[in-house]
NUKEKE-959148 format. One line per 3 residues: number of its first residue (from 1); their letters; for each residue z, y, x of C-alpha. Coordinates in steps of 0.02 Angstrom, whole numbers, plus 50000, padded with zeros to 5 digits. Each point is the difference from the previous one (the first is absolute). Layout:
REM NUKEKE-959148
NUM = a = Z/Y/X ~ ...
REM end
This chain:
REM NUKEKE-959148
1 = xxx = 55817/53833/54583 ~ 50067/50162/50071 ~ 50103/49994/50158
4 = xxx = 50141/50094/49916 ~ 50033/49866/49873 ~ 49967/49852/50114
7 = xxx = 50181/49988/50055 ~ 50060/50007/49823 ~ 49871/49871/49949
10 = xxx = 50055/49878/50136 ~ 50183/50018/49954 ~ 49962/49977/49817
13 = xxx = 49897/49846/50038 ~ 50147/49923/50092 ~ 50108/50042/49851
16 = xxx = 49874/49922/49883 ~ 49994/49841/50105 ~ 50188/49984/49983
19 = xxx = 49987/50027/49812 ~ 49860/49874/49992 ~ 50106/49867/50081
22 = xxx = 50146/50039/49885 ~ 49896/50009/49841 ~ 49879/49859/50037
25 = xxx = 50052/49887/49853 ~ 49979/50141/49873 ~ 49837/50056/50078
28 = xxx = 49931/49826/49990 ~ 50014/50018/49813 ~ 49933/50180/49983
31 = xxx = 49858/50062/50107 ~ 49911/50095/49861 ~ 50053/50176/49955
34 = xxx = 49940/50109/49857 ~ 50016/50184/50044 ~ 49980/50144/49880
37 = xxx = 49916/50157/50067 ~ 50039/50154/49896 ~ 49886/50151/50019
40 = xxx = 50008/50168/49914 ~ 49838/49994/49902 ~ 49811/49975/50001
43 = xxx = 49876/50099/50105 ~ 50126/50032/50137 ~ 49926/50105/50141
46 = xxx = 50130/49926/50118 ~ 49965/49818/49954 ~ 49937/49950/50173
49 = xxx = 50161/50065/50076 ~ 50102/49895/49879 ~ 49896/49845/50028
52 = xxx = 50054/50004/50182 ~ 50170/49936/49946 ~ 49925/49853/49906
55 = xxx = 49876/49952/50136 ~ 50136/50009/50134 ~ 50109/49879/49900
58 = xxx = 49858/49878/49970 ~ 49951/50003/50183 ~ 50178/49972/50060
61 = xxx = 50036/49853/49882 ~ 49829/49917/50012 ~ 50019/49816/50043
64 = xxx = 50187/50006/49967 ~ 50010/50034/49814 ~ 49880/50007/49856
67 = xxx = 50021/50177/49936 ~ 49927/50036/49828 ~ 49986/50185/49963
70 = xxx = 50007/50066/49822 ~ 49957/50182/49971 ~ 50083/50111/49871
73 = xxx = 49944/50179/49964 ~ 50094/50139/49916 ~ 49916/50141/49908
76 = xxx = 50064/50136/50118 ~ 50162/50020/49906 ~ 50175/49953/50052
79 = xxx = 50030/49924/49828 ~ 49852/49879/50017 ~ 50058/49948/50173
82 = xxx = 50177/49968/49937 ~ 49927/49882/49871 ~ 49902/49909/50135
85 = xxx = 50158/49977/50104 ~ 50088/49926/49849 ~ 49850/49888/49962
88 = xxx = 49991/49937/50178 ~ 50185/49965/50010 ~ 49988/49902/49838
91 = xxx = 49853/49895/50063 ~ 50075/49837/50065 ~ 49844/49961/50105
94 = xxx = 50016/50156/50107 ~ 50105/49981/50157 ~ 49990/50169/50086
97 = xxx = 49948/50176/49952 ~ 49921/50139/50104 ~ 49960/50176/49939
100 = xxx = 49859/50087/50095 ~ 49981/50168/49912 ~ 50106/50155/50029
103 = xxx = 50048/50012/49816 ~ 50040/49815/49984 ~ 50109/50008/50156
106 = xxx = 50100/50148/49934 ~ 50011/49924/49827 ~ 50062/49836/50071
109 = xxx = 50131/50089/50104 ~ 50079/50071/49842 ~ 50046/49827/49935
112 = xxx = 50181/49947/50001 ~ 49964/49816/50037 ~ 49863/49890/50071
115 = xxx = 49995/49824/49928 ~ 49870/49939/50127 ~ 49963/50042/50182
118 = xxx = 49921/50172/49988 ~ 49910/50097/50136 ~ 49969/50187/49995
121 = xxx = 49905/50038/50162 ~ 49949/50181/49964 ~ 50161/50075/49935
124 = xxx = 50006/50190/50009 ~ 50181/50035/49953 ~ 50128/49861/50035
127 = xxx = 50137/50113/49930 ~ 49944/49945/49828 ~ 50068/49825/50032
130 = xxx = 50166/49947/49925 ~ 50080/49991/50174 ~ 49971/50053/50179
133 = xxx = 49933/49878/50132 ~ 50123/49888/50093 ~ 49970/49963/50184
136 = xxx = 49814/50040/49985 ~ 49982/49887/49849 ~ 49992/50046/49817
139 = xxx = 50165/49918/49955 ~ 49930/49981/49824 ~ 49975/49824/49937
142 = xxx = 49817/49944/50006 ~ 49937/50170/50063 ~ 49910/50048/50158
145 = xxx = 49916/50168/50025 ~ 49914/50101/50135 ~ 49997/50189/50002
148 = xxx = 49841/50098/50031 ~ 50066/50177/49998 ~ 50116/50078/50127
151 = xxx = 50035/50186/50002 ~ 49922/50137/49892 ~ 50081/50133/50109
154 = xxx = 49913/49931/50153 ~ 49833/50004/49910 ~ 50029/50181/49949
157 = xxx = 50042/50050/50178 ~ 49849/49907/50069 ~ 49875/50090/49889
160 = xxx = 50090/50165/50027 ~ 49980/49980/50188 ~ 49813/49975/49979
163 = xxx = 49972/50128/49862 ~ 50146/50106/49937 ~ 50015/50017/49810
166 = xxx = 50120/50057/49866 ~ 49920/49936/49838 ~ 49978/49812/49993
169 = xxx = 49922/49896/49861 ~ 50035/49815/49986 ~ 49857/49903/49917
172 = xxx = 50047/49828/49933 ~ 49979/49880/49855 ~ 50106/50050/49851
175 = xxx = 50069/49823/49975 ~ 50050/49990/50182 ~ 50078/50172/49983
178 = xxx = 50103/49939/49852 ~ 50077/49854/50094 ~ 50054/50097/50155
181 = xxx = 50092/50143/49917 ~ 50149/49993/50119 ~ 49885/50003/50151
184 = xxx = 49909/50152/49931 ~ 50163/50090/49971 ~ 50049/49970/50180
187 = xxx = 49828/50064/50056 ~ 50024/50159/49900 ~ 50167/50032/50085
190 = xxx = 49924/49967/50172 ~ 49856/50121/49966 ~ 50115/50136/49932
193 = xxx = 50106/49995/50158 ~ 49844/50039/50101 ~ 49945/50141/49886
196 = xxx = 49856/49898/49930 ~ 49952/50004/49818 ~ 49961/49822/49944
199 = xxx = 49889/49973/49847 ~ 49925/49842/49926 ~ 49830/49955/49929
202 = xxx = 49993/49828/49920 ~ 49854/49886/49960 ~ 49997/49915/49831
205 = xxx = 49856/49883/50039 ~ 49884/50093/49882 ~ 49978/50179/50060
208 = xxx = 49935/49982/50176 ~ 49970/50185/50036 ~ 50165/50022/50090
211 = xxx = 49947/50143/50112 ~ 49973/50113/49850 ~ 50186/49988/49963
214 = xxx = 50060/50051/50173 ~ 50087/50171/49984 ~ 49928/50153/50084
217 = xxx = 50087/50038/50165 ~ 50030/49818/50046 ~ 49989/49984/50189
220 = xxx = 50044/49817/50025 ~ 49973/49836/49908 ~ 50091/49834/50009
223 = xxx = 49891/49862/49926 ~ 50099/49849/49942 ~ 49930/49839/49929
226 = xxx = 49862/50034/49873 ~ 49958/49820/49955 ~ 49910/50045/49837
229 = xxx = 49888/50131/50077 ~ 49824/49929/50024 ~ 49942/49995/50181
232 = xxx = 49859/50124/49973 ~ 50121/50120/49913 ~ 50123/49982/50143
235 = xxx = 49861/50043/50123 ~ 49956/50152/49895 ~ 50183/50054/49996
238 = xxx = 50007/49994/50190 ~ 49841/50104/50013 ~ 50073/50130/49882
241 = xxx = 50164/50006/50096 ~ 49912/50026/50166 ~ 49875/50125/49930
244 = xxx = 50148/50102/49936 ~ 50074/49996/50175 ~ 50163/49916/49947
247 = xxx = 50090/49887/50127 ~ 50039/49829/49928 ~ 50118/49856/50037
250 = xxx = 49978/49820/49942 ~ 50145/49888/49952 ~ 49885/49850/49987
253 = xxx = 49940/49996/50179 ~ 49858/50003/50123 ~ 49868/49942/49875
256 = xxx = 50017/50164/49906 ~ 49999/50102/50161 ~ 49841/49912/50054
259 = xxx = 49923/50057/49836 ~ 50041/50181/50038 ~ 50183/50043/49967
262 = xxx = 50080/50091/50146 ~ 50143/49889/50057 ~ 50123/49859/49965
265 = xxx = 50145/49908/50080 ~ 49951/49828/49935 ~ 49899/49887/50113
268 = xxx = 49884/49858/49955 ~ 50114/49887/50102 ~ 50143/50042/49883
271 = xxx = 49915/49909/49856 ~ 49963/49846/50105 ~ 50177/50002/50068
274 = xxx = 50075/50014/49826 ~ 49887/49863/49933 ~ 50045/49883/50144
277 = xxx = 50186/50026/49982 ~ 49990/49978/49812 ~ 49902/49838/50023
280 = xxx = 50131/49935/50123 ~ 50138/50042/49877 ~ 49911/49908/49860
283 = xxx = 49964/49852/50114 ~ 50184/49989/50044 ~ 50044/49990/49816
286 = xxx = 49870/49862/49975 ~ 50088/49907/50140 ~ 50167/50012/49910
289 = xxx = 50075/50165/50056 ~ 50064/50132/49880 ~ 49900/50159/49965
292 = xxx = 50154/50110/50011 ~ 50030/49942/50180 ~ 49830/50055/50066
295 = xxx = 49980/50164/50097 ~ 49958/50159/49907 ~ 49983/50122/50146
298 = xxx = 49816/50042/50015 ~ 49989/50187/50016 ~ 49850/50055/50101
301 = xxx = 50012/50093/50164 ~ 49948/50181/49978 ~ 49841/50043/50092
304 = xxx = 49880/50120/49918 ~ 49814/49978/49978 ~ 49892/50157/49987
307 = xxx = 49819/50012/49946 ~ 49935/50126/50127 ~ 49835/50021/49908
310 = xxx = 50099/50061/49849 ~ 50107/50110/50113 ~ 49844/50082/50069
313 = xxx = 49931/50024/49824 ~ 50163/50084/49949 ~ 50007/50105/50158
316 = xxx = 50163/49917/50052 ~ 50041/49977/50184 ~ 50156/49893/50023
319 = xxx = 50106/50031/50154 ~ 49975/49893/50154 ~ 50172/49922/49970
322 = xxx = 49944/49942/49828 ~ 49832/49939/50064 ~ 50074/49905/50145
325 = xxx = 50126/49910/49890 ~ 49881/49956/49857 ~ 49859/49881/49967
328 = xxx = 49842/50105/49983 ~ 49851/49952/49893 ~ 49832/50081/50038
331 = xxx = 50082/50092/50144 ~ 49832/50051/50071 ~ 49874/50084/49886
334 = xxx = 49860/49884/49950 ~ 49848/50054/50098 ~ 49844/50025/49897
337 = xxx = 49819/50032/50038 ~ 49897/49924/50138 ~ 50070/49849/50091
340 = xxx = 50007/50028/50187 ~ 49979/49852/50115 ~ 49957/49991/50183
343 = xxx = 49821/50061/49981 ~ 50042/50137/49875 ~ 50139/50068/50112
346 = xxx = 49882/50004/50150 ~ 49862/50088/49903 ~ 50124/50126/49928
349 = xxx = 50062/50038/50175 ~ 49822/50025/50062 ~ 49963/50121/49859
352 = xxx = 50164/50095/49988 ~ 50097/49997/50163 ~ 50020/50178/50064
355 = xxx = 50000/49958/50186 ~ 49836/49910/49975 ~ 49930/50144/49900
358 = xxx = 50046/50122/50138 ~ 49913/49888/50126 ~ 49842/49999/49894
361 = xxx = 49998/50190/50001 ~ 50008/49992/50190 ~ 49850/49884/50004
364 = xxx = 49902/50115/49884 ~ 50042/50146/50112 ~ 49933/49902/50148
367 = xxx = 49825/49997/49926 ~ 50002/50189/50012 ~ 50034/49987/50187
370 = xxx = 49836/49905/50017 ~ 49908/50132/49902 ~ 50078/50136/50107
373 = xxx = 49942/49911/50159 ~ 49825/49978/49930 ~ 49988/50183/49950
376 = xxx = 49969/50046/50183 ~ 49827/49919/49987 ~ 49942/50120/49864
379 = xxx = 49942/50181/50022 ~ 50140/50126/50021 ~ 49952/50166/49918
382 = xxx = 50106/50156/50007 ~ 49968/50161/49904 ~ 50082/50164/50039
385 = xxx = 50001/50185/49953 ~ 50078/50148/50090 ~ 50024/50187/49977
388 = xxx = 50051/50102/50153 ~ 50055/50180/50029 ~ 49983/50072/50176
391 = xxx = 50095/50139/50085 ~ 49901/50160/50018 ~ 49951/49999/50182
394 = xxx = 49857/50072/50101 ~ 49902/49840/49966 ~ 50024/50023/49814
397 = xxx = 49962/50186/50007 ~ 49840/49968/50096 ~ 49946/49863/49879
400 = xxx = 50018/49854/50122 ~ 50130/49922/49885 ~ 50023/50017/49812
403 = xxx = 50152/50078/49922 ~ 50004/49862/49866 ~ 49903/49836/49984
406 = xxx = 49993/49853/49879 ~ 49924/49833/50056 ~ 49979/49823/49937
409 = xxx = 49960/49843/50099 ~ 49988/49811/50000 ~ 50031/49868/50134
412 = xxx = 49925/49825/50002 ~ 50054/49858/50114 ~ 49932/49821/49994
415 = xxx = 50069/49864/50111 ~ 49863/49893/50077 ~ 50111/49880/50093
418 = xxx = 50184/49992/50050 ~ 50075/49835/50050 ~ 50179/50057/49965
421 = xxx = 49947/50041/49821 ~ 49918/49831/49973 ~ 50149/49916/50082
424 = xxx = 50120/50092/49884 ~ 49902/49943/49847 ~ 50012/49819/50054
427 = xxx = 50182/50018/50048 ~ 50041/50073/49828 ~ 49912/49854/49917
430 = xxx = 50104/49878/50100 ~ 50157/50097/49963 ~ 49956/49990/49816
433 = xxx = 49984/49811/50016 ~ 50172/50004/50079 ~ 50069/50101/49854
436 = xxx = 49925/49877/49876 ~ 50079/49856/50096 ~ 50167/50091/49997
439 = xxx = 49979/50019/49812 ~ 49971/49813/49983 ~ 50151/49966/50109
442 = xxx = 50108/50113/49892 ~ 49931/49917/49844 ~ 50044/49828/50068
445 = xxx = 50176/50061/50039 ~ 50022/50079/49829 ~ 49941/49840/49913
448 = xxx = 50121/49897/50102 ~ 50143/50120/49962 ~ 49962/50005/49813
451 = xxx = 49977/49812/49977 ~ 50154/49963/50105 ~ 50098/50123/49893
454 = xxx = 49934/49909/49846 ~ 50067/49836/50067 ~ 50164/50083/50049
457 = xxx = 50024/50061/49820 ~ 49962/49827/49929 ~ 50120/49920/50123
460 = xxx = 50136/50130/49966 ~ 49985/49971/49812 ~ 50020/49813/50021
463 = xxx = 50144/50023/50122 ~ 50083/50109/49870 ~ 49980/49858/49875
466 = xxx = 50084/49881/50124 ~ 50145/50120/50025 ~ 50019/50029/49813
469 = xxx = 50002/49812/49972 ~ 50130/49982/50137 ~ 50106/50132/49913
472 = xxx = 49982/49906/49837 ~ 50051/49836/50083 ~ 50147/50086/50084
475 = xxx = 50058/50070/49833 ~ 49988/49827/49921 ~ 50102/49928/50142
478 = xxx = 50127/50138/49975 ~ 50012/49952/49816 ~ 50017/49817/50051
481 = xxx = 50141/50045/50120 ~ 50089/50092/49861 ~ 49980/49851/49884
484 = xxx = 50068/49885/50136 ~ 50151/50112/50018 ~ 50028/49997/49811
487 = xxx = 49987/49810/50004 ~ 50123/49992/50145 ~ 49877/49916/50118
490 = xxx = 49986/50144/50122 ~ 50095/50150/50066 ~ 49967/50185/49976
493 = xxx = 49941/50006/50182 ~ 49832/49931/49946 ~ 49982/50137/49870
496 = xxx = 50035/50136/50129 ~ 49877/49923/50122 ~ 49864/49994/49867
499 = xxx = 50038/50179/49951 ~ 49969/50050/50181 ~ 49839/49898/50001
502 = xxx = 49944/50086/49840 ~ 50025/50170/50082 ~ 49899/49944/50151
505 = xxx = 49864/49931/49887 ~ 49991/50166/49908 ~ 49981/50090/50167
508 = xxx = 49855/49884/50044 ~ 49918/50038/49833 ~ 50018/50186/50034
511 = xxx = 49922/49977/50172 ~ 49858/49897/49926 ~ 49964/50137/49872
514 = xxx = 49996/50127/50141 ~ 49872/49893/50091 ~ 49892/49989/49844
517 = xxx = 50004/50188/49974 ~ 49963/50036/50182 ~ 49854/49879/49995
520 = xxx = 49930/50087/49847 ~ 50018/50171/50084 ~ 49897/49944/50149
523 = xxx = 49866/49913/49895 ~ 49981/50150/49884 ~ 49987/50119/50147
526 = xxx = 49864/49895/50081 ~ 49905/49997/49835 ~ 50030/50187/49969
529 = xxx = 50093/49967/49838 ~ 50159/50078/49931 ~ 50140/49912/50092
532 = xxx = 50098/49965/49841 ~ 49850/49907/49927 ~ 50000/49811/49981
535 = xxx = 49831/49914/50000 ~ 49966/49835/49913 ~ 49988/49881/50147
538 = xxx = 49918/49830/50001 ~ 50092/49851/50072 ~ 49942/49961/50176
541 = xxx = 49913/49837/50045 ~ 49973/49917/50168 ~ 49812/49982/49974
544 = xxx = 49960/50181/49956 ~ 49985/50074/50176 ~ 49875/49870/50064
547 = xxx = 49817/49957/49984 ~ 50049/49820/50035 ~ 50110/49884/49898
550 = xxx = 50179/49956/50042 ~ 49940/49823/50043 ~ 49878/50074/50127
553 = xxx = 50138/50105/50075 ~ 50112/49847/50010 ~ 49864/49909/50096
556 = xxx = 49970/50143/50120 ~ 50181/50005/50058 ~ 50037/49814/49986
559 = xxx = 49969/49955/50183 ~ 49986/50092/50167 ~ 49811/49977/50016
562 = xxx = 49959/50070/49828 ~ 50127/50138/50023 ~ 49920/50049/50165
565 = xxx = 49826/50004/49922 ~ 50063/50102/49854 ~ 50085/50119/50121
568 = xxx = 49840/50023/50100 ~ 49901/50034/49842 ~ 50127/50129/49944
571 = xxx = 49998/50085/50171 ~ 49810/50006/50009 ~ 49991/50070/49823
574 = xxx = 50139/50125/50035 ~ 49919/50064/50160 ~ 49831/50016/49914
577 = xxx = 50062/50113/49864 ~ 50151/50086/50078 ~ 49992/50188/49972
580 = xxx = 50099/50025/50160 ~ 49856/49922/50099 ~ 49875/50106/49905
583 = xxx = 50098/50156/50045 ~ 50007/49953/50183 ~ 49813/49961/50002
586 = xxx = 49957/50167/49919 ~ 50107/50093/50125 ~ 49918/49906/50145
589 = xxx = 49824/50039/49935 ~ 50046/50183/49983 ~ 50071/50004/50176
592 = xxx = 49844/49914/50070 ~ 49890/50135/49925 ~ 50114/50133/50070
595 = xxx = 49985/49920/50172 ~ 49811/49998/49989 ~ 49999/50183/49953
598 = xxx = 50114/50046/50144 ~ 49885/49910/50123 ~ 49843/50081/49928
601 = xxx = 50077/50173/50019 ~ 49955/49993/50186 ~ 49813/50001/49968
604 = xxx = 49957/50023/49815 ~ 49987/50183/49948 ~ 50034/50076/49830
607 = xxx = 49838/50068/49928 ~ 49983/50123/49857 ~ 49880/50131/49931
610 = xxx = 50045/50161/49913 ~ 49955/50177/49962 ~ 50064/50162/49926
613 = xxx = 49928/50132/49886 ~ 50069/50173/49965 ~ 49942/50147/49894
616 = xxx = 50059/50180/49989 ~ 50025/50058/49823 ~ 50055/50179/50029
619 = xxx = 50035/50126/50140 ~ 50067/50176/50000 ~ 49992/50119/50147
622 = xxx = 50073/50168/50042 ~ 49896/50149/49946 ~ 49865/50046/50126
625 = xxx = 50009/49832/50091 ~ 49845/49906/50044 ~ 49959/49845/49892
628 = xxx = 50079/49841/50073 ~ 49906/49855/49917 ~ 50050/49996/49818
631 = xxx = 49936/49848/49902 ~ 49963/49892/50155 ~ 50012/49807/49989
634 = xxx = 50041/49885/50145 ~ 49992/49812/50028 ~ 50006/49866/50135
637 = xxx = 49975/49811/50013 ~ 50039/49879/50141 ~ 50042/49824/50059
640 = xxx = 50154/49960/50101 ~ 50051/49851/50105 ~ 50166/49996/50089
643 = xxx = 50093/49878/50109 ~ 50163/50030/50092 ~ 49981/49991/50189
646 = xxx = 50177/50013/50060 ~ 50158/49987/49893 ~ 50130/49973/50132
649 = xxx = 50001/49811/49981 ~ 50031/50006/49814 ~ 49854/49887/49954
652 = xxx = 50047/49867/50124 ~ 50179/49998/49938 ~ 49941/49990/49820
655 = xxx = 49895/49845/50043 ~ 50145/49917/50088 ~ 50118/50039/49857
658 = xxx = 49877/49929/49871 ~ 49980/49840/50103 ~ 50188/49976/50011
661 = xxx = 50026/50036/49815 ~ 49863/49875/49959 ~ 50088/49866/50102
664 = xxx = 50162/50044/49913 ~ 49921/49978/49828 ~ 49923/49833/50050
667 = xxx = 50169/49938/50060 ~ 50081/50062/49839 ~ 49870/49905/49899
670 = xxx = 50041/49842/50096 ~ 50184/50032/49969 ~ 49966/50028/49815
673 = xxx = 49909/49833/49991 ~ 50147/49913/50083 ~ 50124/50083/49882
676 = xxx = 49896/49950/49849 ~ 49992/49820/50059 ~ 50186/50003/50035
679 = xxx = 50040/50070/49826 ~ 49887/49872/49915 ~ 50082/49857/50093
682 = xxx = 50175/50068/49964 ~ 49961/50015/49814 ~ 49923/49826/49998
685 = xxx = 50160/49931/50075 ~ 50100/50099/49872 ~ 49891/49936/49858
688 = xxx = 50012/49819/50058 ~ 50189/50011/50013 ~ 50018/50094/49834
691 = xxx = 49888/49876/49910 ~ 50099/49852/50064 ~ 50162/50085/49947
694 = xxx = 49947/50007/49817 ~ 50019/49813/49965 ~ 50155/49986/50108
697 = xxx = 50092/50142/49915 ~ 49948/49934/49830 ~ 50070/49829/50044
700 = xxx = 50159/50081/50066 ~ 50018/50100/49838 ~ 49980/49843/49893
703 = xxx = 50126/49905/50105 ~ 50123/50144/50001 ~ 49988/50017/49810
706 = xxx = 50033/49814/49977 ~ 50145/50009/50121 ~ 50070/50149/49906
709 = xxx = 49990/49908/49834 ~ 50092/49850/50073 ~ 50135/50109/50078
712 = xxx = 50015/50104/49840 ~ 50025/49842/49896 ~ 50129/49939/50124
715 = xxx = 50089/50169/49996 ~ 50003/49994/49811 ~ 50085/49828/50013
718 = xxx = 50121/50068/50129 ~ 49945/49886/50142 ~ 49939/50134/50121
721 = xxx = 50071/50168/50052 ~ 49936/50172/49958 ~ 49948/50022/50182
724 = xxx = 49878/49855/49986 ~ 49926/50072/49841 ~ 49984/50172/50077
727 = xxx = 49912/49927/50151 ~ 49882/49901/49889 ~ 49963/50152/49892
730 = xxx = 49968/50110/50152 ~ 49887/49868/50077 ~ 49902/49985/49838
733 = xxx = 49985/50189/49985 ~ 49936/50020/50178 ~ 49881/49853/49983
736 = xxx = 49924/50068/49839 ~ 49981/50172/50076 ~ 49919/49926/50156
739 = xxx = 49881/49894/49896 ~ 49937/50152/49905 ~ 49993/50108/50155
742 = xxx = 49900/49870/50097 ~ 49854/50012/49879 ~ 49990/50188/50011
745 = xxx = 50030/50002/50187 ~ 49849/49885/50019 ~ 49893/50114/49891
748 = xxx = 50057/50155/50095 ~ 49957/49910/50163 ~ 49827/49959/49932
751 = xxx = 49974/50185/49966 ~ 50048/50037/50181 ~ 49886/49860/50063
754 = xxx = 49850/50061/49902 ~ 50036/50178/50056 ~ 49996/49939/50180
757 = xxx = 49832/49916/49962 ~ 49929/50164/49939 ~ 49969/49959/49817
760 = xxx = 50072/49927/49842 ~ 49922/49845/49923 ~ 50048/50042/49822
763 = xxx = 49908/50168/50004 ~ 49833/49922/50043 ~ 49859/49977/49876
766 = xxx = 49969/49824/49938 ~ 49849/49983/50114 ~ 50102/50058/50149
769 = xxx = 50139/49878/49957 ~ 49879/49855/49990 ~ 49918/50049/50164
772 = xxx = 50168/50016/50088 ~ 50063/49834/49930 ~ 49840/49912/50056
775 = xxx = 50012/50078/50172 ~ 50178/49940/50017 ~ 49960/49823/49943
778 = xxx = 49850/49993/50115 ~ 50107/50062/50145 ~ 50135/49871/49961
781 = xxx = 49891/49849/49957 ~ 49826/50044/50059 ~ 49926/49996/49824
784 = xx = 49991/50134/49866 ~ 50039/49960/49818
REM end
């Protein structure tokens, strides 16, 4: 039972009890009722909608009366339905009559008298009745009706706000069209005032190709009840409408919008609400009341529903005002393609993240530094050529120097031994190990960032669902408050307070959508994907991040001793594979080799061999000069050993500096170990607390929901104030949000904990997982499994 109608239901039940006491003698004699159900015709596409009215009546009167239902079908013509009405009225065994089809409701409304209690729960045009309602009752003997249509002008304006148009086609059944002529005339006038051309395409139940009859230039469609159109043909009609890019509006309701029409103002709750009120009215008559005294006011509250998948297909982008005030179906595009869970997100980040890619290029460049250092060990060969012109001088004139000369030469140097060179090679290797460790550190950070962003998106989506549900509940409570005011059981102050709460709930929905979009932006950036893209994400589970089961984890944090052992295992594992420790160790090893080289510089010389060769290719001399050695070759070869003797104290200072820097690095490594242990312990504490919070917040959410339901029922009966209901609703909202958030906060904490431990369980191979799990069990219990 909806909250909105609970107050009405309670009041009607009290009324029924009074009637029961007054009519007890008559009821003792008649507890069996035969009810005629009149439908429009066979193969009704809307039959399930109509059966709601019958099932609601049977459910309400079960155990109180024996209700025997007799079905009567027309042949989709008003004339056949008139005959059924006459037949039913003439049947002495039938006590009450209910029409469930649109045509039968309109046809029944045109009667001048109603010999038996008659119920028309889906009346489109009450102006067709012989008289206007009196004090929210029909005022017509034996007649009760409920209206299902409110304002054509409002529907026009709603679709215009979403997608402006000037040529509108109304598609409806031709028999229904025939029985609502006055309503159509009014619709024509309303359209003309807005500069809209209104045309009609009717369905005769035989020719199902309705789209072929839609005039060229149509830029909007209103789809009314098409009960004789087969379901598959209706689906095809929707496909044709959307393919043609025509905005559409459904008079029937959400079911048609879910199938692909663009929008509607009718909600699924409207049907249930109508059916419940109609059942209460019929029950009252069974208890002895008069049909004409039962309420007829049942107009739905306007709130539009938009199929956003259809809007995207049509290229329509409603304004934020429309979106924020409407119920949105398929608001987010359905993600297709590969499903991304925890592992897939981590792998995608490893492969695609741009910061990580840049770091890899740096590591690759580091290998070249090693090669550059090693190049000093190989022969160094230079080749040169020169051509010189000399000033004419006495030496040139006498032939002691050429006027022009062209020479070529080569130089060879081979290092035999140089400790600084060998030291540099080793230092570059250690620095490369450091760069590789930095790469692993960056990779660990990127994985943590990406997987945490994945959990943030999942959490934000669920939080949005909580806020949207809260908005829906707030709107239902607003409708309930309005109903209570109409019934005289509450003041308008409640309505205004709920209107304010609705505005606040809409703000929270907007904020929740912002959080979802921001989460997606971060996740897509970390995965190097277009930031408007939406991946298909798997639902998170508590077991996925671990190599151990949840039961094992429960055991490991169940008591202080096990928790301490688990902490020690995590710290030992984290220190053993921490990239920060590897970096510090590589830097220390490099500095040690530098220190050795600085000390050796006092007594170890650099030794090398080398030689040069030169050849004269051409010489020219001044005329009359003596020859000066044209075509001569020259060469030399030698071995060299050098050691600095005095450098002004530079070598001693270099040794002292290297010793101090080595001590600094060793202290920094110790500090890094302490920080890693600290971070692991902090994250273990966080994980323990977050894990314990999950069950507590879930219990709080369950209790808060039960409390809200109790307070909501009491508010509907008028026994508690609006403040108490608001407090209960707020408590339920916060508890639900906290329950969802606790799960994702735990998973995010686990990502931080595994990052602190230097590796992620879920990225291991199966063999590595088994080995780690066995090591953990052996550490905890002393026996591997």
